[in-house]
C-alpha positions, 0 to 999 in steps of 0.5 A: 231060386232065391233072388229077390233080396239080393243086389242088382248089377248096374252094368245093365243097359236097357234098350227094350222098347226102342225101335232097334237103332239101325238107321236104315232098318233091321235088314240093313245090318250084318247078322249075328254069326256073320260078325261075331257073337256067342249066344244061347238062343242060337241053337234055335236056328242052328243050321240056318246061320251062315258059317263065318269068321272061322266060328259057327254062330250056333255057339250058345249055351243053348244057342249061338255064341262067340265070334271074335272081333278084330284086334285093330282097335278101330271102331266098327260101324256096328259099334258106332251105330249101337243105340244107347239105352237106360243104364242101371238096374231095371225096375221090372220083375224080369229085368230085376232078375237078370240084373241080380244074376249078373251081379252074382256072377260079378261077386263070384268071378271077382274073387276067383280071379283075384285068387289066381292073381288076375283081375276080373273085368265085369261084362255089360248086359244089354236087354233088348226087345226084337232086335238091336245092334251089337259090336258083333253085328245085329242081334234079334230074338231069333238068335237068342242070348249071346255074348259079344267079345268085341264089346264084352257084353251079354245080349238078352231078349228076355222073351227067350225065357218064355221060349225056353219054357214053351218050346224047349219045355225047360221052365224055371228061374234057375234054368234062366239063370243057367242061360245067363251064367253060361253067357258070362262063362264065355266072358270068362273064356274071353278074359283068360284069352281062350276065345281068340286062340280058338278062333285062330285055330278054327281058321286053320282046320276043317269045318268038322274040326272047327265044330269040335273046337266049338263044342269044347268052348260051349261045354266049358261055358256050361262048366263055368256056369256050374262053377258060378252056381256052386259058389253062389249057393255056398255064399247066399244059399240061392238054390231051392228044391227042384232048381238043379233039375231045372238047369239039367232039364235046360241043358238036356233040351238044348243038346245038339243031338236032341235038337237035330233029332227034333228038327230033322229026325236024325243027328250029324255028330260032325255038325255038333257045335254045342255038345250032346245033351249028356255032355252038357249036363255032365259039364254043368254038373262038373262045375256045380259039384267042384266049383273049380275053374281048373276042372272045366278044362274041356280042351284036355282029354275026352269030353 
């Protein structure tokens, strides 16, 4: 993937190297999934995170993702205690890469929203190491990358990309870009008002039905990641030989069926929250091939 010569987003907060800013310690705060965050790394611990607030925390691109915050407008303890870090584009290699991908999502989604007569509000990105606070509760490396709708930020421990390479055997910079673009896809879903509607519906149905809704949310984010890749490549020719295969390999590696088969030897479709490997590949490809948000409507028809 070509990325070195492109602009970097300033909407990055670098908390790496901080102790976590948790006051009473890491164990003192709520966990992601109990408070409301969506992320890709959550699949690593799928089945271990508690069901809460009507949404399964194992909602990420490859992991756990969206838990909606309340709409009261009041600040939470997590928001008040969230540590601040260095703002602006990081200067290390991995930090630069993440900032470039975030900038490209900004430059893709802004005009796409404008074409629909809407305004795209750029998400923030928090880089952390080990653990940190978000408005959705505590985040740690075990959960992986996630999007928090409460503060509209993507949380990312860059060591996850090494985990993606070693544990999931899905190396490559474009595989990593797919992860970031998937989390930004959840921000797009939040911007268009989808996430709160899904959460409300999940509170009204059975857990199996709520899981099925989560799958549709995740597959839509995969498709939106493909939309980003389509337009980014059209504008800047970022793709190199093997890049598409890297993303497809990552999507395959984090399918619910693949992960359940590896962890417990069998699959339980009613417990799926992200979709099968084949579904994840299919929907990323849909966005990549067509570049249309409208083609990413996973809530209509079969998936």
